[in-house]
SENUKE-335788 format. One record per residue: x, y, z of N, C-alpha, C in turn; residue number from 1; residue in one letter. Coordinates in nm, 4 decimals. Layout:
<rs>
r nc1->X, nc2->Y, nc3->Z, cac1->X, cac2->Y, cac3->Z, cc1->X, cc2->Y, cc3->Z, n->NUM, res->A
...
</rs>
This chain:
<rs>
r nc1->14.6885, nc2->11.4196, nc3->7.4782, cac1->14.5721, cac2->11.5541, cac3->7.4705, cc1->14.4663, cc2->11.4832, cc3->7.5631, n->1, res->M
r nc1->14.4422, nc2->11.6083, nc3->7.6429, cac1->14.3420, cac2->11.5985, cac3->7.7526, cc1->14.2191, cc2->11.6460, cc3->7.7128, n->2, res->R
r nc1->14.0943, nc2->11.5716, nc3->7.7651, cac1->13.9636, cac2->11.6209, cac3->7.7224, cc1->13.9309, cc2->11.7714, cc3->7.7768, n->3, res->P
r nc1->13.8420, nc2->11.8204, nc3->7.7212, cac1->13.8214, cac2->11.9558, cac3->7.7543, cc1->13.7477, cc2->11.9803, cc3->7.9148, n->4, res->R
r nc1->13.6898, nc2->11.8643, nc3->7.9304, cac1->13.6537, cac2->11.8762, cac3->8.0584, cc1->13.7422, cc2->11.8554, cc3->8.1830, n->5, res->W
r nc1->13.8642, nc2->11.8395, nc3->8.1473, cac1->13.9533, cac2->11.7956, cac3->8.2309, cc1->14.0143, cc2->11.9192, cc3->8.2984, n->6, res->Y
r nc1->13.9682, nc2->12.0352, nc3->8.2458, cac1->14.0267, cac2->12.1893, cac3->8.2816, cc1->13.9059, cc2->12.2404, cc3->8.3682, n->7, res->T
r nc1->13.8033, nc2->12.1722, nc3->8.3642, cac1->13.6768, cac2->12.2231, cac3->8.4344, cc1->13.6741, cc2->12.2025, cc3->8.6008, n->8, res->E
r nc1->13.6198, nc2->12.2942, nc3->8.6508, cac1->13.5684, cac2->12.2575, cac3->8.7981, cc1->13.7265, cc2->12.2611, cc3->8.8792, n->9, res->G
r nc1->13.7129, nc2->12.1597, nc3->8.9785, cac1->13.8371, cac2->12.1711, cac3->9.0550, cc1->13.8926, cc2->12.0492, cc3->9.0605, n->10, res->Q
r nc1->14.0736, nc2->12.0721, nc3->9.0620, cac1->14.1284, cac2->11.9394, cac3->9.0658, cc1->14.1001, cc2->11.8694, cc3->9.1889, n->11, res->E
r nc1->14.0615, nc2->11.7247, nc3->9.1976, cac1->14.0133, cac2->11.6349, cac3->9.3001, cc1->14.1381, cc2->11.5894, cc3->9.3792, n->12, res->P
r nc1->14.1208, nc2->11.5549, nc3->9.5033, cac1->14.2279, cac2->11.5020, cac3->9.5609, cc1->14.3184, cc2->11.4000, cc3->9.4968, n->13, res->D
r nc1->14.4272, nc2->11.4013, nc3->9.4970, cac1->14.5141, cac2->11.3054, cac3->9.4029, cc1->14.4524, cc2->11.1702, cc3->9.4489, n->14, res->Y
r nc1->14.4581, nc2->11.1395, nc3->9.5852, cac1->14.3900, cac2->11.0113, cac3->9.6212, cc1->14.2969, cc2->10.9332, cc3->9.5434, n->15, res->R
r nc1->14.1964, nc2->11.0241, nc3->9.5233, cac1->14.0656, cac2->11.0080, cac3->9.4869, cc1->14.0784, cc2->10.9715, cc3->9.3339, n->16, res->F
r nc1->14.1700, nc2->11.0561, nc3->9.2633, cac1->14.2030, cac2->11.0371, cac3->9.1251, cc1->14.2899, cc2->10.9241, cc3->9.0799, n->17, res->T
r nc1->14.3834, nc2->10.8708, nc3->9.1943, cac1->14.4260, cac2->10.7490, cac3->9.1642, cc1->14.3453, cc2->10.6333, cc3->9.2096, n->18, res->L
r nc1->14.2714, nc2->10.6576, nc3->9.2969, cac1->14.1769, cac2->10.5206, cac3->9.3317, cc1->14.0799, cc2->10.5116, cc3->9.1975, n->19, res->A
r nc1->14.0433, nc2->10.6195, nc3->9.1557, cac1->13.9534, cac2->10.6005, cac3->9.0179, cc1->14.0282, cc2->10.5353, cc3->8.9276, n->20, res->N
r nc1->14.1611, nc2->10.5544, nc3->8.8955, cac1->14.2566, cac2->10.5138, cac3->8.7826, cc1->14.2478, cc2->10.3492, cc3->8.8309, n->21, res->E
r nc1->14.2667, nc2->10.3275, nc3->8.9469, cac1->14.2899, cac2->10.1803, cac3->8.9959, cc1->14.1523, cc2->10.0983, cc3->8.9333, n->22, res->R
r nc1->14.0355, nc2->10.1476, nc3->8.9829, cac1->13.9200, cac2->10.0891, cac3->8.9345, cc1->13.9152, cc2->10.0695, cc3->8.7907, n->23, res->T
r nc1->13.9499, nc2->10.1754, nc3->8.7234, cac1->13.9328, cac2->10.1647, cac3->8.5733, cc1->14.0531, cc2->10.0410, cc3->8.5247, n->24, res->F
r nc1->14.1440, nc2->10.0424, nc3->8.6242, cac1->14.2291, cac2->9.9094, cac3->8.5530, cc1->14.1921, cc2->9.7861, cc3->8.5996, n->25, res->L
r nc1->14.0894, nc2->9.7893, nc3->8.7020, cac1->14.0627, cac2->9.6630, cac3->8.7686, cc1->13.9597, cc2->9.6201, cc3->8.6418, n->26, res->A
r nc1->13.8558, nc2->9.6910, nc3->8.6066, cac1->13.7825, cac2->9.6918, cac3->8.4837, cc1->13.8487, cc2->9.6251, cc3->8.3987, n->27, res->W
r nc1->13.9514, nc2->9.6824, nc3->8.3281, cac1->14.0440, cac2->9.6194, cac3->8.2378, cc1->14.0863, cc2->9.4908, cc3->8.2477, n->28, res->L
r nc1->14.1400, nc2->9.4541, nc3->8.3596, cac1->14.1754, cac2->9.3032, cac3->8.4029, cc1->14.0610, cc2->9.2337, cc3->8.3812, n->29, res->R
r nc1->13.9421, nc2->9.2542, nc3->8.4445, cac1->13.8296, cac2->9.1849, cac3->8.4439, cc1->13.7929, cc2->9.1579, cc3->8.3102, n->30, res->T
r nc1->13.7816, nc2->9.2492, nc3->8.2132, cac1->13.7383, cac2->9.2414, cac3->8.0801, cc1->13.8427, cc2->9.1384, cc3->8.0293, n->31, res->A
r nc1->13.9911, nc2->9.1749, nc3->8.0316, cac1->14.0849, cac2->9.0614, cac3->7.9838, cc1->14.0574, cc2->8.9301, cc3->8.0508, n->32, res->L
r nc1->14.0161, nc2->8.9169, nc3->8.1627, cac1->13.9833, cac2->8.7721, cac3->8.2167, cc1->13.8745, cc2->8.7124, cc3->8.1500, n->33, res->A
r nc1->13.7844, nc2->8.7687, nc3->8.1328, cac1->13.6610, cac2->8.7048, cac3->8.0651, cc1->13.7133, cc2->8.6896, cc3->7.9091, n->34, res->L
r nc1->13.7603, nc2->8.7595, nc3->7.8636, cac1->13.8300, cac2->8.7312, cac3->7.6892, cc1->13.9099, cc2->8.6102, cc3->7.7012, n->35, res->I
r nc1->13.9883, nc2->8.5976, nc3->7.8097, cac1->14.0976, cac2->8.4928, cac3->7.8097, cc1->14.0283, cc2->8.3481, cc3->7.8517, n->36, res->A
r nc1->13.8923, nc2->8.3810, nc3->7.9512, cac1->13.8090, cac2->8.2684, cac3->7.9650, cc1->13.7235, cc2->8.2092, cc3->7.8577, n->37, res->G
r nc1->13.6993, nc2->8.3089, nc3->7.7619, cac1->13.6337, cac2->8.2517, cac3->7.6235, cc1->13.7064, cc2->8.1851, cc3->7.5421, n->38, res->A
r nc1->13.8237, nc2->8.2175, nc3->7.5360, cac1->13.9577, cac2->8.1522, cac3->7.4857, cc1->13.9814, cc2->7.9974, cc3->7.5060, n->39, res->V
r nc1->13.9806, nc2->8.0094, nc3->7.6445, cac1->14.0021, cac2->7.8881, cac3->7.6960, cc1->13.8732, cc2->7.7871, cc3->7.6910, n->40, res->A
r nc1->13.7706, nc2->7.8506, nc3->7.7411, cac1->13.6536, cac2->7.7466, cac3->7.6807, cc1->13.6464, cc2->7.7162, cc3->7.5629, n->41, res->L
r nc1->13.6496, nc2->7.7918, nc3->7.4587, cac1->13.6396, cac2->7.7592, cac3->7.3018, cc1->13.7561, cc2->7.6402, cc3->7.2874, n->42, res->A
r nc1->13.8918, nc2->7.6719, nc3->7.3178, cac1->13.9992, cac2->7.5736, cac3->7.2805, cc1->14.0103, cc2->7.4414, cc3->7.3615, n->43, res->Q
r nc1->14.0088, nc2->7.4825, nc3->7.5124, cac1->14.0687, cac2->7.3600, cac3->7.5893, cc1->13.9374, cc2->7.2687, cc3->7.6552, n->44, res->L
r nc1->13.8269, nc2->7.3433, nc3->7.6462, cac1->13.7264, cac2->7.2272, cac3->7.7325, cc1->13.6431, cc2->7.1614, cc3->7.6121, n->45, res->V
r nc1->13.6217, nc2->7.0264, nc3->7.6439, cac1->13.5460, cac2->6.9378, cac3->7.5610, cc1->13.4218, cc2->6.9895, cc3->7.5330, n->46, res->P
r nc1->13.3468, nc2->6.9578, nc3->7.4270, cac1->13.2329, cac2->6.9946, cac3->7.4010, cc1->13.1348, cc2->6.9332, cc3->7.5166, n->47, res->S
r nc1->13.0289, nc2->7.0235, nc3->7.5310, cac1->12.9151, cac2->6.9814, cac3->7.6077, cc1->12.8273, cc2->6.8923, cc3->7.5452, n->48, res->F
r nc1->12.7604, nc2->6.8022, nc3->7.6196, cac1->12.6231, cac2->6.7173, cac3->7.5624, cc1->12.5360, cc2->6.8235, cc3->7.4806, n->49, res->S
r nc1->12.5089, nc2->6.9254, nc3->7.4962, cac1->12.4102, cac2->7.0085, cac3->7.4207, cc1->12.4980, cc2->7.1054, cc3->7.2980, n->50, res->V
r nc1->12.4467, nc2->7.0546, nc3->7.1897, cac1->12.5434, cac2->7.0971, cac3->7.0679, cc1->12.5602, cc2->7.2570, cc3->7.0906, n->51, res->G
r nc1->12.6448, nc2->7.3100, nc3->7.0725, cac1->12.6952, cac2->7.4610, cac3->7.0283, cc1->12.6920, cc2->7.5217, cc3->7.1664, n->52, res->G
r nc1->12.6571, nc2->7.4965, nc3->7.2873, cac1->12.6682, cac2->7.5507, cac3->7.4134, cc1->12.8051, cc2->7.6080, cc3->7.4350, n->53, res->L
r nc1->12.9099, nc2->7.5202, nc3->7.4202, cac1->13.0511, cac2->7.5725, cac3->7.4610, cc1->13.0853, cc2->7.7097, cc3->7.3837, n->54, res->R
r nc1->13.0744, nc2->7.6937, nc3->7.2470, cac1->13.0711, cac2->7.7928, cac3->7.1619, cc1->12.9755, cc2->7.9183, cc3->7.2155, n->55, res->T
r nc1->12.8607, nc2->7.8939, nc3->7.2288, cac1->12.7954, cac2->8.0064, cac3->7.2871, cc1->12.8187, cc2->8.0911, cc3->7.4033, n->56, res->G
r nc1->12.8649, nc2->8.0076, nc3->7.4717, cac1->12.9191, cac2->8.0591, cac3->7.6157, cc1->13.0208, cc2->8.1238, cc3->7.6025, n->57, res->L
r nc1->13.1307, nc2->8.0644, nc3->7.5200, cac1->13.2752, cac2->8.1514, cac3->7.4856, cc1->13.2340, cc2->8.2723, cc3->7.4053, n->58, res->A
r nc1->13.1397, nc2->8.2811, nc3->7.3245, cac1->13.0978, cac2->8.4167, cac3->7.2508, cc1->13.0408, cc2->8.4935, cc3->7.3621, n->59, res->V
r nc1->12.9586, nc2->8.4388, nc3->7.4611, cac1->12.9139, cac2->8.5368, cac3->7.5471, cc1->13.0295, cc2->8.6029, cc3->7.6294, n->60, res->L
r nc1->13.1083, nc2->8.5232, nc3->7.6752, cac1->13.2314, cac2->8.5835, cac3->7.7531, cc1->13.3124, cc2->8.6782, cc3->7.6631, n->61, res->L
r nc1->13.3257, nc2->8.6318, nc3->7.5960, cac1->13.4148, cac2->8.7354, cac3->7.4781, cc1->13.3597, cc2->8.8671, cc3->7.4618, n->62, res->A
r nc1->13.2167, nc2->8.8706, nc3->7.4325, cac1->13.1338, cac2->8.9915, cac3->7.3813, cc1->13.1304, cc2->9.0676, cc3->7.5293, n->63, res->V
r nc1->13.1119, nc2->9.0000, nc3->7.6469, cac1->13.0960, cac2->9.0811, cac3->7.7842, cc1->13.2329, cc2->9.1456, cc3->7.8049, n->64, res->T
r nc1->13.3471, nc2->9.0735, nc3->7.7720, cac1->13.4789, cac2->9.1298, cac3->7.8003, cc1->13.4985, cc2->9.2438, cc3->7.7162, n->65, res->G
r nc1->13.4880, nc2->9.2267, nc3->7.5857, cac1->13.4937, cac2->9.3415, cac3->7.4976, cc1->13.3974, cc2->9.4741, cc3->7.5336, n->66, res->T
r nc1->13.2839, nc2->9.4424, nc3->7.5586, cac1->13.1984, cac2->9.5380, cac3->7.6020, cc1->13.2529, cc2->9.6308, cc3->7.7213, n->67, res->V
r nc1->13.2847, nc2->9.5475, nc3->7.8318, cac1->13.3437, cac2->9.5973, cac3->7.9543, cc1->13.4635, cc2->9.6780, cc3->7.9070, n->68, res->L
r nc1->13.5523, nc2->9.6401, nc3->7.8418, cac1->13.6845, cac2->9.7127, cac3->7.7805, cc1->13.6252, cc2->9.8374, cc3->7.7138, n->69, res->A
r nc1->13.5228, nc2->9.8232, nc3->7.6368, cac1->13.4921, cac2->9.9470, cac3->7.5824, cc1->13.4174, cc2->10.0516, cc3->7.6744, n->70, res->A
r nc1->13.3672, nc2->9.9996, nc3->7.7680, cac1->13.2925, cac2->10.1156, cac3->7.8491, cc1->13.3712, cc2->10.1406, cc3->7.9782, n->71, res->F
r nc1->13.4813, nc2->10.0957, nc3->8.0113, cac1->13.5473, cac2->10.1205, cac3->8.1257, cc1->13.5894, cc2->10.2480, cc3->8.1165, n->72, res->S
r nc1->13.6519, nc2->10.2919, nc3->8.0018, cac1->13.7023, cac2->10.4322, cac3->7.9820, cc1->13.6084, cc2->10.5386, cc3->8.0357, n->73, res->Y
r nc1->13.4826, nc2->10.4935, nc3->7.9560, cac1->13.3580, cac2->10.5940, cac3->7.9638, cc1->13.3364, cc2->10.6089, cc3->8.1380, n->74, res->R
r nc1->13.3100, nc2->10.4924, nc3->8.1762, cac1->13.2831, cac2->10.5019, cac3->8.3517, cc1->13.3892, cc2->10.5870, cc3->8.4209, n->75, res->R
r nc1->13.5436, nc2->10.5455, nc3->8.3882, cac1->13.6355, cac2->10.6443, cac3->8.4607, cc1->13.6172, cc2->10.7965, cc3->8.4278, n->76, res->W
r nc1->13.5898, nc2->10.8186, nc3->8.2888, cac1->13.5668, cac2->10.9609, cac3->8.2654, cc1->13.4473, cc2->11.0324, cc3->8.3478, n->77, res->A
r nc1->13.3288, nc2->10.9508, nc3->8.3586, cac1->13.1939, cac2->10.9819, cac3->8.4336, cc1->13.2693, cc2->11.0276, cc3->8.5738, n->78, res->Q
r nc1->13.3234, nc2->10.9379, nc3->8.6155, cac1->13.3691, cac2->10.9377, cac3->8.8081, cc1->13.4727, cc2->11.0764, cc3->8.7915, n->79, res->V
r nc1->13.5539, nc2->11.0954, nc3->8.7137, cac1->13.6515, cac2->11.1846, cac3->8.7226, cc1->13.5533, cc2->11.3234, cc3->8.6952, n->80, res->Q
r nc1->13.4865, nc2->11.3308, nc3->8.5993, cac1->13.4077, cac2->11.4543, cac3->8.5712, cc1->13.3254, cc2->11.4814, cc3->8.7121, n->81, res->R
r nc1->13.2641, nc2->11.3797, nc3->8.7705, cac1->13.1680, cac2->11.4253, cac3->8.8802, cc1->13.2510, cc2->11.4700, cc3->9.0212, n->82, res->A
r nc1->13.3769, nc2->11.3995, nc3->9.0366, cac1->13.4767, cac2->11.4418, cac3->9.1258, cc1->13.5283, cc2->11.5980, cc3->9.0910, n->83, res->M
r nc1->13.5394, nc2->11.6366, nc3->8.9877, cac1->13.5894, cac2->11.7610, cac3->8.9349, cc1->13.5026, cc2->11.8627, cc3->8.9732, n->84, res->R
r nc1->13.3688, nc2->11.8408, nc3->8.9785, cac1->13.2585, cac2->11.9577, cac3->8.9971, cc1->13.1958, cc2->11.9148, cc3->9.1182, n->85, res->H
r nc1->13.2366, nc2->11.7996, nc3->9.2089, cac1->13.1963, cac2->11.7855, cac3->9.3413, cc1->13.0438, cc2->11.7385, cc3->9.3437, n->86, res->Q
r nc1->13.0158, nc2->11.6507, nc3->9.2447, cac1->12.8783, cac2->11.5969, cac3->9.2459, cc1->12.8968, cc2->11.4681, cc3->9.2904, n->87, res->R
r nc1->12.7789, nc2->11.4063, nc3->9.3185, cac1->12.7604, cac2->11.2557, cac3->9.3303, cc1->12.8228, cc2->11.1722, cc3->9.2357, n->88, res->P
r nc1->12.8720, nc2->11.0634, nc3->9.2802, cac1->12.9353, cac2->10.9749, cac3->9.1703, cc1->12.7913, cc2->10.8976, cc3->9.0902, n->89, res->L
r nc1->12.8224, nc2->10.8933, nc3->8.9590, cac1->12.7194, cac2->10.8544, cac3->8.8773, cc1->12.6963, cc2->10.6996, cc3->8.8862, n->90, res->P
r nc1->12.5517, nc2->10.6477, nc3->8.9114, cac1->12.5132, cac2->10.5144, cac3->8.8815, cc1->12.5479, cc2->10.4389, cc3->8.7452, n->91, res->M
r nc1->12.5768, nc2->10.3167, nc3->8.7517, cac1->12.5924, cac2->10.2926, cac3->8.6052, cc1->12.5549, cc2->10.1508, cc3->8.5893, n->92, res->D
r nc1->12.5057, nc2->10.0935, nc3->8.5064, cac1->12.4184, cac2->9.9879, cac3->8.4520, cc1->12.5394, cc2->9.8422, cc3->8.4206, n->93, res->W
r nc1->12.6745, nc2->9.9149, nc3->8.4200, cac1->12.7800, cac2->9.7982, cac3->8.3693, cc1->12.8108, cc2->9.7172, cc3->8.4864, n->94, res->L
r nc1->12.8229, nc2->9.7433, nc3->8.6108, cac1->12.8390, cac2->9.6153, cac3->8.6911, cc1->12.7531, cc2->9.5138, cc3->8.7181, n->95, res->P
r nc1->12.5965, nc2->9.5770, nc3->8.7201, cac1->12.4721, cac2->9.4963, cac3->8.7209, cc1->12.4748, cc2->9.3955, cc3->8.5945, n->96, res->A
r nc1->12.5241, nc2->9.4427, nc3->8.4574, cac1->12.5347, cac2->9.3667, cac3->8.3540, cc1->12.6506, cc2->9.2488, cc3->8.3515, n->97, res->A
r nc1->12.7539, nc2->9.2928, nc3->8.4049, cac1->12.8674, cac2->9.1935, cac3->8.3986, cc1->12.8399, cc2->9.0810, cc3->8.4921, n->98, res->V
r nc1->12.7701, nc2->9.1361, nc3->8.6195, cac1->12.7615, cac2->9.0374, cac3->8.7215, cc1->12.6365, cc2->8.9505, cc3->8.6886, n->99, res->G
r nc1->12.5414, nc2->8.9785, nc3->8.6234, cac1->12.4276, cac2->8.9032, cac3->8.5983, cc1->12.4912, cc2->8.8213, cc3->8.4440, n->100, res->A
r nc1->12.5448, nc2->8.8673, nc3->8.3562, cac1->12.6050, cac2->8.7442, cac3->8.2769, cc1->12.6909, cc2->8.6482, cc3->8.3287, n->101, res->I
r nc1->12.8012, nc2->8.6951, nc3->8.3968, cac1->12.8809, cac2->8.5955, cac3->8.4840, cc1->12.8123, cc2->8.4858, cc3->8.5744, n->102, res->A
r nc1->12.6902, nc2->8.5395, nc3->8.6327, cac1->12.6036, cac2->8.4502, cac3->8.7146, cc1->12.5444, cc2->8.3442, cc3->8.6159, n->103, res->A
r nc1->12.4708, nc2->8.4043, nc3->8.5145, cac1->12.3957, cac2->8.3178, cac3->8.4040, cc1->12.5018, cc2->8.1957, cc3->8.3470, n->104, res->V
r nc1->12.6207, nc2->8.2687, nc3->8.3169, cac1->12.7173, cac2->8.1703, cac3->8.2600, cc1->12.7472, cc2->8.0548, cc3->8.3438, n->105, res->T
r nc1->12.7685, nc2->8.0853, nc3->8.5037, cac1->12.8112, cac2->8.0292, cac3->8.5662, cc1->12.6875, cc2->7.8908, cc3->8.6073, n->106, res->G
r nc1->12.5746, nc2->7.9346, nc3->8.5974, cac1->12.4453, cac2->7.8491, cac3->8.6177, cc1->12.4406, cc2->7.7589, cc3->8.5030, n->107, res->L
r nc1->12.4755, nc2->7.8001, nc3->8.3799, cac1->12.4448, cac2->7.7214, cac3->8.2660, cc1->12.5560, cc2->7.5967, cc3->8.2940, n->108, res->I
r nc1->12.6851, nc2->7.6552, nc3->8.3171, cac1->12.7872, cac2->7.5448, cac3->8.3166, cc1->12.7535, cc2->7.4389, cc3->8.4285, n->109, res->V
r nc1->12.7156, nc2->7.4939, nc3->8.5533, cac1->12.6566, cac2->7.4070, cac3->8.6874, cc1->12.5820, cc2->7.3252, cc3->8.6278, n->110, res->V
r nc1->12.4637, nc2->7.3532, nc3->8.5616, cac1->12.3822, cac2->7.2701, cac3->8.5258, cc1->12.4351, cc2->7.1818, cc3->8.4179, n->111, res->F
r nc1->12.4922, nc2->7.1881, nc3->8.3144, cac1->12.5559, cac2->7.1130, cac3->8.2246, cc1->12.6360, cc2->7.0151, cc3->8.2919, n->112, res->V
r nc1->12.7183, nc2->7.0493, nc3->8.4014, cac1->12.8017, cac2->6.9477, cac3->8.4737, cc1->12.7281, cc2->6.8481, cc3->8.5496, n->113, res->V
r nc1->12.6366, nc2->6.9140, nc3->8.6119, cac1->12.5459, cac2->6.8313, cac3->8.7018, cc1->12.4699, cc2->6.7378, cc3->8.6298, n->114, res->L
r nc1->12.4250, nc2->6.7542, nc3->8.4966, cac1->12.3395, cac2->6.6451, cac3->8.4197, cc1->12.3962, cc2->6.5805, cc3->8.3146, n->115, res->T
r nc1->12.5308, nc2->6.6262, nc3->8.3002, cac1->12.6227, cac2->6.5218, cac3->8.2088, cc1->12.6138, cc2->6.3873, cc3->8.2488, n->116, res->H
r nc1->12.6144, nc2->6.3113, nc3->8.1485, cac1->12.6185, cac2->6.1608, cac3->8.1933, cc1->12.7781, cc2->6.1250, cc3->8.1179, n->117, res->R
r nc1->12.8432, nc2->6.0408, nc3->8.1979, cac1->12.9437, cac2->6.0108, cac3->8.1345, cc1->12.9650, cc2->5.8600, cc3->8.1063, n->118, res->R
</rs>
């Protein structure tokens, strides 16, 4: 079943439609990687010296992956709709949010690794 907007405007060049689909699939792969990282962190990584940090980081990664998966279709549809109506592609908060969360998670892990006493 196609959304109603799918028949609006003009059919874009199929190469752009396929590129948009590849981007959507890349968002889904990234979401799955974040969720897999959360599982690995929770199950395979020894506890950090800071209590609850490992679980907190795993939850942060899992939530980020889940939100990314949920919003990736919306992003695909927005871009597809813009292409059909020959409008500029929309800006979105999603890439900045995922990048910021990944950076914060990485900084926390680096800090813990550097300050952890063996």
